[in-house]
C-alpha positions in Angstrom: -134.7 -16.7 11.8 -135.9 -14.4 14.6 -136.9 -16.9 17.2 -134.6 -19.1 19.2 -134.5 -22.9 18.6 -135.0 -25.9 20.8 -132.9 -28.9 19.6 -134.3 -32.4 20.2 -131.4 -34.6 20.8 -128.1 -33.8 22.7 -125.9 -36.4 21.0 -123.3 -35.8 18.3 -125.9 -34.8 15.8 -127.4 -32.3 18.3 -124.0 -30.8 18.9 -123.6 -30.4 15.1 -126.9 -28.7 14.9 -125.9 -26.4 17.8 -122.8 -25.3 15.9 -124.8 -24.8 12.7 -127.3 -22.5 14.4 -124.7 -20.6 16.4 -122.6 -19.9 13.3 -125.8 -18.4 11.7 -126.3 -16.2 14.8 -129.4 -18.1 15.8 -129.9 -18.4 19.6 -130.3 -22.0 20.8 -132.7 -22.0 23.8 -131.7 -25.5 24.9 -131.7 -29.2 24.3 -134.4 -31.8 25.0 -133.2 -35.4 25.3 -134.8 -38.5 26.8 -131.5 -39.6 28.4 -131.9 -38.5 32.0 -128.1 -38.7 32.6 -127.7 -35.7 30.2 -130.3 -33.5 32.0 -128.7 -30.4 33.4 -125.5 -30.9 31.4 -124.2 -27.8 29.5 -122.6 -27.7 26.1 -121.0 -24.3 26.1 -123.7 -22.1 27.6 -126.6 -24.3 26.3 -128.3 -26.7 28.7 -130.1 -30.0 28.4 -133.4 -28.9 29.8 -135.5 -32.0 30.0 -137.2 -34.8 28.0 -138.6 -34.6 24.5 -142.2 -34.7 25.7 -141.8 -32.1 28.4 -144.9 -30.0 27.8 -143.5 -27.1 29.8 -141.0 -26.6 27.0 -143.1 -27.9 24.1 -145.7 -25.3 24.6 -143.1 -22.6 23.7 -142.7 -24.1 20.2 -144.6 -22.2 17.5 -145.0 -19.2 19.8 -141.6 -18.2 21.2 -139.2 -20.6 19.6 -138.7 -23.0 16.7 -137.8 -26.7 16.9 -135.1 -28.9 15.2 -134.8 -32.7 15.5 -131.2 -33.8 15.6 -131.7 -37.6 16.2 -130.2 -40.1 13.7 -132.7 -42.9 14.5 -135.3 -42.5 11.8 -138.1 -44.1 13.8 -137.6 -41.6 16.6 -137.3 -38.7 14.2 -140.6 -39.6 12.6 -142.3 -40.0 16.0 -141.1 -36.5 17.1 -142.0 -34.9 13.8 -145.5 -36.4 14.1 -145.8 -35.1 17.7 -144.8 -31.6 16.6 -147.2 -31.6 13.7 -150.1 -32.8 15.8 -149.6 -31.1 19.2 -147.9 -27.9 18.1 -149.0 -27.6 14.5 -145.4 -26.8 13.4 -142.7 -28.2 11.2 -139.1 -28.3 12.3 -136.8 -25.7 10.8 -133.8 -26.4 8.6 -130.2 -26.3 10.0 -127.8 -25.3 7.2 -124.1 -24.7 7.8 -122.8 -21.3 6.7 -120.2 -23.0 4.4 -122.8 -25.2 2.6 -123.6 -24.2 -0.9 -127.3 -24.5 -1.8 -128.4 -23.5 -5.3 -131.1 -20.9 -5.5 -132.9 -23.3 -7.9 -132.7 -26.3 -5.5 -135.7 -27.4 -3.5 -135.6 -28.0 0.2 -138.3 -29.3 2.5 -138.5 -28.8 6.3 -136.3 -30.1 9.1 -133.2 -30.9 7.1 -129.6 -30.8 8.5 -127.1 -29.8 5.8 -123.6 -29.9 7.3 -120.3 -28.1 6.5 -119.1 -27.8 2.9 -122.0 -29.8 1.5 -123.2 -28.8 -2.0 -126.8 -29.0 -3.2 -126.6 -28.2 -7.0 -129.2 -26.7 -9.4 -132.6 -28.2 -9.5 -131.8 -30.9 -6.9 -134.6 -31.8 -4.6 -134.2 -32.6 -0.9 -137.3 -33.8 0.9 -138.1 -33.3 4.6 -136.1 -34.3 7.7 -133.0 -35.4 5.9 -129.5 -35.6 7.3 -126.8 -34.6 4.8 -123.4 -34.9 6.5 -120.3 -32.8 5.9 -118.8 -32.6 2.4 -121.6 -34.3 0.6 -122.4 -33.3 -3.0 -126.0 -33.7 -4.3 -125.7 -33.1 -8.0 -128.2 -31.3 -10.3 -131.6 -32.9 -10.6 -130.9 -35.5 -8.0 -133.9 -36.2 -5.7 -133.7 -37.2 -2.0 -136.9 -38.4 -0.4 -138.0 -37.7 3.2 -135.9 -39.0 6.1 -132.9 -39.8 3.9 -129.5 -40.0 5.7 -126.3 -39.3 3.6 -123.0 -39.9 5.2 -119.9 -37.6 5.2 -118.2 -37.1 1.8 -120.7 -38.9 -0.3 -121.5 -38.1 -4.0 -125.0 -38.3 -5.2 -124.7 -37.8 -9.0 -127.1 -36.2 -11.4 -130.5 -37.6 -11.7 -130.2 -40.1 -8.9 -133.3 -40.8 -6.9 -132.9 -41.7 -3.2 -136.2 -42.8 -1.8 -137.7 -42.2 1.6 -135.8 -43.5 4.6 -132.7 -44.7 2.7 -129.3 -44.7 4.5 -126.2 -43.8 2.5 -123.0 -44.4 4.4 -119.8 -42.4 4.5 -117.9 -41.8 1.3 -120.4 -43.5 -1.1 -120.5 -42.7 -4.8 -123.8 -43.2 -6.6 -123.5 -43.0 -10.4 -125.9 -40.9 -12.4 -129.5 -41.8 -13.0 -130.1 -44.7 -10.7 -132.6 -45.3 -7.9 -131.9 -46.2 -4.3 -135.1 -47.8 -3.0 -137.1 -47.0 0.1 -135.4 -47.9 3.4 -132.4 -49.3 1.5 -128.9 -49.2 3.1 -125.6 -48.5 1.3 -122.4 -49.4 3.2 -119.6 -46.9 3.6 -117.2 -46.5 0.7 -119.5 -48.2 -1.8 -119.7 -47.4 -5.4 -123.3 -47.9 -6.6 -123.5 -48.6 -10.3 -127.0 -50.1 -10.5 -130.4 -49.4 -8.8 -130.9 -50.8 -5.3 -134.2 -52.4 -4.3 -136.3 -51.2 -1.4 -135.1 -52.5 1.9 -132.0 -54.0 0.4 -128.5 -53.6 1.9 -125.5 -53.3 -0.5 -121.8 -52.8 0.0 -118.6 -52.7 -2.0 -117.1 -51.5 -5.3 -119.2 -52.2 -7.2 -121.9 -52.5 -4.6 -123.6 -55.9 -4.2 -126.3 -57.2 -1.9 -125.2 -58.6 1.4 
């Protein structure tokens, strides 16, 4: 990536993204965050420059810099993606840790965060604007929809389908071939042995609705 990056969000996910880009020798131009208390704060040599709708910085995107959205709230992430698509005619870039292993035959969309020591195996599919935390394994031919969040150390087995907006907590195991429905939530440490309906919340070993 030749251009520097503006990171939307200066929270913990933003700092993770900062590390990912810097490890890949990508210059981070700065952060944009709507929390005014963070404005002017520096993380290393990288400053929080202003709010996420500051047109003075937004106008740089697509010409002199790229954008990455590092905000865990899916509703906010969707809003910012829509704004970048409509106002700047761009898609956010991917942030992939240098220790992550992504198969050459895997498919990745735009705007994904793939953290340290994650593995995306052959012919897996990752949609757009997903967050895949450290140590996650996405096995062969698994499919993650857009805006999926997968917590640290989770195992998405072969042929699993995780639909748009689903949240998979830390340390979850999803057995092969099942489907996690749109906007479903799976609690940390759960072992999912049967498909989960859209909008459902499950927890436990085996995972059950709560």
